[in-house]
Structures are given as C-alpha cells and as structure tokens.
C-alpha positions as CSV (number, residue, x, y, z in Angstrom):
1,M,-26.8,5.9,-179.5
2,S,-28.8,7.6,-182.0
3,K,-28.3,7.8,-185.7
4,T,-27.8,11.2,-187.3
5,G,-29.9,12.2,-190.3
6,S,-33.5,11.8,-191.2
7,S,-35.4,8.8,-189.9
8,G,-38.4,9.3,-192.2
9,P,-39.6,7.1,-195.0
10,P,-37.3,6.2,-197.9
11,T,-37.2,8.7,-200.8
12,A,-38.4,7.9,-204.3
13,P,-35.8,7.3,-207.0
14,P,-34.9,10.4,-209.1
15,Q,-37.2,11.3,-212.0
16,Y,-35.6,10.9,-215.5
17,T,-36.6,13.1,-218.4
18,Y,-36.9,11.2,-221.7
19,V,-36.1,13.1,-224.9
20,T,-38.1,11.9,-228.0
21,P,-35.9,11.0,-230.9
22,P,-36.3,13.0,-234.2
23,Q,-38.9,11.5,-236.6
24,A,-36.6,10.7,-239.5
25,P,-33.2,11.8,-240.6
26,P,-33.2,14.3,-243.5
27,S,-32.8,13.1,-247.0
28,Y,-29.6,13.7,-248.9
29,Q,-31.1,16.6,-250.8
30,E,-32.3,18.2,-247.6
31,A,-29.0,17.7,-245.9
32,V,-27.0,19.4,-248.7
33,G,-29.4,22.3,-249.0
34,G,-31.6,21.1,-251.8
35,V,-35.4,21.0,-251.7
36,K,-37.4,17.9,-251.1
37,P,-38.8,16.4,-254.3
38,V,-42.5,16.7,-254.7
39,G,-44.5,14.3,-256.8
40,Q,-43.1,12.4,-259.8
41,F,-40.0,13.5,-261.7
42,T,-40.6,15.5,-264.8
43,P,-37.7,15.9,-267.3
44,V,-36.4,19.4,-268.0
45,A,-35.9,18.9,-271.7
46,P,-38.8,17.7,-273.9
47,V,-38.4,14.2,-275.2
48,N,-38.4,13.9,-279.0
49,Q,-41.0,11.3,-279.9
50,N,-40.1,11.2,-283.6
51,L,-36.5,10.1,-283.0
52,V,-35.6,6.8,-284.8
53,T,-32.5,5.0,-283.8
54,T,-31.1,2.5,-286.3
55,V,-28.5,0.0,-285.2
56,V,-26.0,-0.8,-287.9
57,P,-23.9,-3.9,-287.5
58,I,-20.3,-3.1,-287.6
59,A,-18.2,-5.6,-289.5
60,R,-14.5,-6.2,-290.2
61,N,-14.8,-4.0,-293.4
62,S,-15.9,-0.4,-293.8
63,T,-19.7,0.0,-293.2
64,H,-22.1,2.3,-295.1
65,M,-24.2,4.1,-292.6
66,I,-25.5,7.5,-291.3
67,C,-23.3,8.9,-288.7
68,P,-25.3,9.4,-285.4
69,H,-23.2,12.4,-284.5
70,C,-23.1,14.6,-287.7
71,H,-26.0,12.8,-289.5
72,A,-24.0,12.5,-292.8
73,E,-24.2,9.4,-295.0
74,I,-20.7,7.9,-294.8
75,N,-18.6,4.8,-295.3
76,T,-16.8,4.4,-292.0
77,S,-13.0,4.7,-291.7
78,T,-11.4,1.7,-290.1
79,R,-8.1,1.0,-288.3
80,T,-6.9,-2.3,-286.8
81,E,-5.3,-2.9,-283.5
82,P,-4.3,-6.1,-281.8
83,G,-7.2,-7.5,-279.8
84,L,-7.7,-9.9,-277.0
85,I,-7.2,-12.9,-279.3
86,A,-3.8,-11.7,-280.5
87,Y,-2.6,-11.1,-276.9
88,L,-3.8,-14.5,-275.7
89,S,-2.4,-16.4,-278.6
90,G,0.9,-14.6,-278.2
91,F,1.0,-15.5,-274.5
92,V,0.2,-19.2,-275.3
93,I,3.0,-19.3,-277.9
94,A,5.4,-17.8,-275.4
95,L,4.4,-20.4,-272.8
96,L,5.1,-23.1,-275.3
97,G,8.7,-21.9,-275.6
98,C,8.7,-19.6,-278.6
99,W,9.3,-16.5,-276.6
100,L,12.2,-15.0,-278.7
101,G,9.9,-13.3,-281.3
102,C,7.5,-15.9,-282.5
103,C,5.0,-14.8,-279.8
104,L,4.6,-11.5,-281.7
105,I,3.3,-13.1,-284.9
106,P,-0.4,-13.0,-283.8
107,C,-0.1,-9.2,-283.6
108,C,0.7,-9.1,-287.3
109,I,-2.2,-11.3,-288.5
110,D,-5.4,-9.4,-289.6
111,D,-7.7,-12.2,-288.3
112,C,-6.4,-11.5,-284.8
113,M,-7.0,-7.8,-284.9
114,D,-9.9,-5.7,-283.6
115,V,-11.4,-3.2,-286.1
116,H,-12.2,0.3,-284.9
117,H,-14.7,2.4,-286.9
118,T,-14.7,6.2,-287.0
119,C,-16.6,8.8,-289.0
120,P,-14.5,10.3,-291.8
121,N,-16.6,13.5,-291.6
122,C,-16.6,14.4,-287.9
123,K,-14.0,11.9,-286.7
124,A,-16.4,10.5,-284.1
125,Y,-15.8,7.0,-282.7
126,L,-18.6,4.7,-283.9
127,G,-17.6,1.3,-282.5
128,R,-15.4,-1.7,-282.6
129,Y,-15.6,-5.1,-284.2
130,R,-14.0,-7.7,-281.9
131,R,-12.6,-10.9,-283.1
C-alpha cells in the first residue's frame, strides 16, 4: 500500500514577521496635546531681584510689623483659640476621672491657647503662635 500525499523532503517552518516596538512612549505633555519642552525652563513673569523678605517672629502678644499683603505698618490683631496643649491636657484630666466638667478647664486658661495674628487693615491671616 502506498501513502497518499507528497513524499518529498520536509517543508521549512513558517516564517514569522517581527514588528519593531516603538522607540519610547510619549511624554505626558505630548500625550495630552502639549508640546515637548525644549531647553531649560524660563519663567513667564520676570523675577524681582530687589524684593526683601523680613521674617517677623510672632509672639503671644500683638506684634508690630509691615503686612506682607497690604504693605502697611501695623500692630497685628490677635485672637486666641484652644490649641493642642489644651486638648491634650483636657483628655488627660478626663482619663484621670474628672470628666464631668473639670476636663474643660484647660480650654479657659490663656497659657494653653494658640494665638492667631491677622492684619487689622486688610484682614489677612499672618500666622499662629503655638504653645
């Protein structure tokens, strides 16, 4: 009996076509439609070389300073609020058993309060003195 089909030499395996991967993924700016940055970054607005910044220490009392927002010479307006020390000491007092009202005493003591400073002229917030 004879076999049906070709009796020639074996055929070569099929040829595969290799696709080269892209060189690099696009940057974020290119992906969202922006342009690729060229060279070093240059600021749009000119930088003022003559600007002098003075840091004024903020204390528990009103501070005499120049407001960085409205550039007026002022004495800061202050207000006190309970700070971290007041809350922690009230929590400790409550843990010791005085939870009926004595734990609120630190919120009434000035030495446990944080002092917030604002400008009386433009009402800008200037800082906080923490206890």
